C-alpha positions in Angstrom: -34.6 -117.4 -81.1 -32.6 -116.0 -84.0 -29.0 -117.2 -84.1 -25.9 -116.5 -86.3 -22.4 -117.9 -86.2 -21.2 -115.6 -83.4 -24.3 -114.0 -81.9 -27.7 -115.1 -80.5 -30.8 -113.0 -80.1 -32.4 -114.0 -76.8 -35.4 -111.7 -77.2 -34.1 -108.7 -75.3 -31.0 -108.2 -77.4 -28.1 -109.8 -79.3 -25.5 -111.6 -77.1 -22.1 -112.8 -78.1 -21.9 -116.6 -77.8 -18.3 -116.6 -76.6 -18.9 -114.0 -73.8 -22.1 -115.7 -72.7 -20.3 -119.0 -72.4 -17.6 -117.4 -70.3 -20.3 -115.9 -68.0 -21.9 -119.3 -67.7 -18.6 -120.9 -66.6 -18.0 -118.2 -63.9 -18.7 -119.5 -60.4 -21.8 -118.2 -58.8 -21.6 -116.0 -55.7 -21.7 -117.7 -52.4 -24.2 -115.1 -51.0 -26.8 -115.5 -53.8 -29.6 -115.0 -51.3 -28.9 -111.3 -51.2 -30.9 -109.0 -53.5 -29.2 -107.9 -56.7 -28.7 -104.3 -55.3 -26.4 -105.6 -52.6 -24.4 -107.9 -55.0 -23.8 -105.5 -57.8 -23.5 -102.0 -56.3 -20.3 -100.1 -55.4 -17.9 -102.0 -57.7 -14.8 -100.2 -56.4 -15.3 -102.0 -53.0 -15.3 -105.5 -54.6 -12.3 -107.4 -56.0 -14.3 -109.1 -58.8 -17.3 -107.1 -60.1 -19.7 -108.5 -62.7 -23.3 -108.0 -63.6 -25.8 -110.9 -63.6 -26.8 -110.4 -67.3 -24.3 -110.9 -70.1 -23.2 -107.8 -72.1 -25.3 -107.2 -75.2 -23.9 -106.7 -78.7 -24.1 -103.3 -80.4 -24.8 -102.2 -83.9 -21.7 -101.2 -85.9 -23.5 -98.4 -87.8 -27.0 -97.0 -88.3 -27.9 -99.4 -91.1 -28.0 -102.2 -88.5 -26.3 -104.7 -90.8 -23.2 -105.5 -88.6 -23.1 -106.5 -84.9 -20.0 -106.2 -82.7 -19.4 -107.3 -79.1 -18.0 -104.4 -77.0 -16.4 -106.9 -74.6 -14.4 -109.2 -76.9 -14.5 -107.2 -80.1 -15.9 -109.9 -82.4 -17.9 -108.6 -85.4 -20.4 -110.3 -87.8 -22.6 -109.1 -90.7 -26.1 -110.2 -90.4 -27.6 -112.0 -93.4 -30.0 -110.0 -95.6 -33.6 -111.0 -95.2 
């Protein structure tokens, strides 16, 4: 796994470490036996909506040198290889 100071690449995308830690501290749902479709659909009917996967970071520009987290706004330039 690739890792920087603020982001980690889990193999399917870059994730903000701070946001991932907040997701891990969030209590799990009591009805975890239900399929994902029933737990995540129709967000307006639920008081606290969240997806099971953490939000992925995005590239700041087309050169793919800087990442930013759309959730908390943190940015980081990747080291040149």
